[in-house]
C-alpha positions as a printed Julia matrix, in Angstrom:
227×3 Matrix{Float64}:
 -51.88  -30.44  -96.48
 -49.33  -29.01  -98.59
 -48.06  -26.71  -96.16
 -48.28  -29.2   -93.58
 -46.12  -32.27  -95.51
 -43.81  -28.91  -96.19
 -43.46  -28.41  -91.79
 -43.19  -32.15  -91.35
 -40.02  -32.33  -93.78
 -38.47  -29.19  -91.88
 -38.95  -30.99  -88.66
 -37.53  -34.08  -89.64
 -34.74  -32.14  -91.19
 -34.15  -29.88  -88.04
 -34.33  -33.51  -85.73
 -31.43  -34.85  -87.87
 -29.28  -31.95  -87.96
 -29.49  -32.46  -83.77
 -28.62  -35.71  -84.12
 -25.49  -34.79  -86.59
 -24.78  -32.06  -83.73
 -24.98  -34.89  -80.79
 -22.99  -37.05  -82.83
 -19.84  -34.42  -84.08
 -19.97  -33.31  -79.99
 -19.41  -37.22  -79.24
 -16.64  -37.56  -81.6
 -14.91  -34.41  -80.85
 -14.91  -35.49  -77.13
 -13.44  -38.58  -77.94
 -11.11  -37.11  -80.77
 -10.07  -35.05  -77.54
  -9.28  -37.58  -74.92
  -7.25  -39.32  -77.76
  -4.96  -36.2   -78.12
  -4.35  -35.66  -74.71
  -3.64  -39.45  -73.79
  -1.35  -40.7   -76.97
   0.01  -37.15  -78.71
  -0.17  -34.38  -76.09
   2.95  -32.4   -77.1
   6.49  -32.17  -75.48
   5.47  -29.0   -73.87
   2.03  -29.28  -72.75
   3.62  -32.4   -70.01
   6.12  -30.08  -68.53
   3.88  -27.46  -68.04
   1.16  -29.51  -66.63
   3.85  -30.59  -64.4
   5.34  -27.51  -63.35
   2.21  -26.13  -62.79
   1.44  -28.84  -60.23
  -1.71  -30.12  -62.76
  -0.03  -33.65  -63.8
   1.33  -36.11  -61.15
   3.75  -38.42  -62.58
   3.44  -42.67  -62.19
   6.68  -43.16  -61.31
   9.88  -41.72  -60.58
  12.96  -43.64  -62.38
  15.11  -41.13  -61.65
  15.78  -38.08  -60.11
  18.77  -35.86  -58.92
  18.13  -32.38  -57.64
  21.37  -30.87  -56.82
  23.28  -27.47  -56.11
  26.57  -26.77  -56.89
  28.92  -24.03  -55.25
  31.86  -22.34  -56.46
  34.14  -24.5   -54.01
  32.39  -27.51  -55.38
  32.67  -26.81  -59.13
  36.62  -26.28  -58.77
  36.97  -29.3   -56.49
  35.06  -31.13  -59.45
  37.51  -29.31  -62.23
  40.39  -30.27  -59.95
  39.35  -34.12  -59.62
  39.38  -34.25  -63.25
  42.11  -32.8   -63.88
  44.1   -35.14  -61.03
  42.35  -38.51  -63.06
  43.24  -37.07  -66.28
  47.22  -37.24  -65.15
  46.87  -40.55  -63.92
  45.92  -41.34  -67.09
  44.22  -44.87  -66.41
  40.79  -43.34  -65.37
  41.49  -40.56  -68.22
  37.55  -40.73  -69.59
  36.02  -40.39  -65.92
  38.35  -36.89  -65.82
  37.25  -35.98  -69.07
  33.48  -36.38  -68.03
  34.08  -34.39  -64.95
  35.75  -31.55  -66.65
  33.36  -31.34  -68.73
  29.86  -31.44  -66.96
  31.82  -28.93  -64.36
  31.78  -26.57  -67.1
  28.07  -27.24  -68.42
  27.04  -26.47  -64.5
  28.08  -23.12  -66.18
  30.43  -20.19  -64.54
  32.72  -21.72  -61.92
  32.35  -18.08  -59.71
  28.0   -19.01  -59.51
  25.91  -21.26  -57.61
  24.32  -23.82  -60.09
  21.11  -26.01  -59.68
  20.84  -28.56  -61.58
  17.83  -31.29  -61.93
  17.83  -34.04  -64.19
  14.27  -36.42  -63.84
  13.0   -39.39  -65.79
   9.31  -40.05  -65.31
   7.39  -42.85  -66.26
   3.62  -41.12  -67.67
   0.48  -43.92  -67.2
  -1.98  -41.52  -69.39
   0.08  -41.35  -72.07
   2.05  -44.57  -71.36
   5.43  -42.38  -72.07
   8.54  -42.07  -70.44
   9.68  -38.51  -69.88
  12.69  -37.37  -69.83
  14.17  -33.29  -68.86
  17.13  -31.69  -67.55
  16.61  -28.35  -65.54
  19.44  -26.2   -64.91
  18.82  -22.98  -62.53
  15.35  -22.95  -63.76
  15.67  -22.99  -67.35
  14.87  -26.11  -69.55
  18.21  -27.76  -70.88
  17.03  -30.93  -72.77
  13.06  -32.74  -72.95
  12.63  -35.81  -74.44
   9.42  -37.52  -74.37
   9.6   -41.56  -75.61
   6.09  -43.24  -76.43
   6.1   -46.94  -75.3
   4.73  -49.82  -77.45
   3.68  -53.04  -77.4
   7.38  -54.31  -78.77
   8.97  -51.86  -75.65
  10.24  -54.15  -72.74
  12.6   -54.25  -69.76
  15.99  -56.01  -69.99
  19.17  -56.2   -68.53
  22.62  -55.1   -70.6
  26.23  -54.49  -69.51
  27.36  -51.08  -68.88
  30.75  -49.8   -70.42
  32.93  -48.15  -67.25
  36.39  -46.87  -67.08
  39.38  -47.6   -69.61
  40.17  -50.74  -68.93
  37.26  -52.61  -70.25
  34.51  -52.89  -67.0
  31.77  -53.39  -67.31
  29.02  -53.26  -64.77
  25.11  -54.94  -64.99
  22.58  -52.95  -65.71
  18.72  -52.9   -66.62
  16.92  -51.01  -69.28
  13.59  -50.16  -70.8
  14.15  -50.79  -74.37
  11.6   -48.93  -76.75
  11.81  -48.5   -80.26
  14.5   -48.14  -82.32
  17.91  -48.81  -80.7
  16.62  -46.19  -77.96
  16.57  -47.7   -74.55
  16.26  -45.99  -71.08
  18.38  -47.16  -68.0
  16.47  -48.03  -64.99
  19.49  -48.84  -62.67
  23.26  -49.99  -62.52
  24.5   -52.57  -60.57
  28.2   -50.83  -59.46
  30.45  -53.26  -59.09
  31.93  -56.64  -60.82
  30.58  -58.77  -61.6
  31.29  -61.36  -59.21
  31.31  -59.17  -56.95
  27.89  -57.21  -56.68
  26.23  -56.4   -53.23
  23.01  -58.37  -52.74
  21.15  -54.9   -51.57
  23.06  -53.37  -54.67
  21.36  -56.03  -56.61
  17.84  -56.11  -54.94
  17.18  -52.04  -54.77
  17.72  -52.02  -58.57
  16.07  -54.86  -59.22
  13.26  -53.78  -56.93
  12.87  -50.69  -59.45
  12.74  -53.17  -62.61
   9.55  -54.93  -60.89
   8.02  -51.83  -59.91
   8.63  -50.17  -63.51
   6.82  -53.48  -64.84
   4.09  -53.84  -62.74
   3.19  -50.08  -62.98
   3.79  -49.83  -66.76
   2.79  -53.23  -67.84
   5.85  -53.79  -69.85
   7.17  -57.33  -70.26
  10.13  -58.46  -68.03
  12.43  -60.38  -70.53
  15.92  -59.93  -68.36
  17.89  -63.57  -68.06
  20.65  -62.84  -66.14
  22.21  -66.26  -66.06
  23.45  -66.14  -62.64
  22.46  -68.43  -60.12
  23.38  -65.93  -57.34
  21.34  -63.5   -58.62
  18.01  -65.73  -59.34
  18.48  -66.45  -55.49
  18.08  -62.74  -54.98
  15.76  -62.48  -57.21
  13.61  -65.44  -55.48
  14.03  -63.9   -51.93
  12.1   -60.75  -53.44
   9.08  -62.46  -54.03
């Protein structure tokens, strides 16, 4: 009887151990799923994207340009001319600085700048490549306090502003969705609707709330036409 009781005890312990292992496996799986969807490292995301194993849910901005030596020299010359003209000096400085960032004038440079929304981790991925080399990258996690709204973007040296739409993240960080080029009362309808369509698409795909209130009857009419 003692041997039978001992054997029964061992069987119960083994069964409990097996249940514990199953529970541990379940918890481990949940942890890995949470880790991959919420806390994936920036480098992991970039590698998956580069290897074609990750599809973005929405491309907010994509610029893929190749600059030849003549084009670089042209941009540099234009920047110098704008500085000499004084009024658009800031634009001239930006052009010159941007040209130098592209590398040596006598070599061709491929420059890629992207901003993507990634649904699996509810984040915005921004990155920049120069000749296949990563220059800068940032992964911004969105939360229940993130939203979309409009603002005014400064341009030039004379206090001009363009209507723009942004994703407002935590803190004071914001990501531009689009800019309506043109003076406030002279924005073309097709430009406004193209930018606002991006606002609607991002809100629909990401679930972010659209808090844009442009307060202009003309803009409101254009938005209503898009419904």
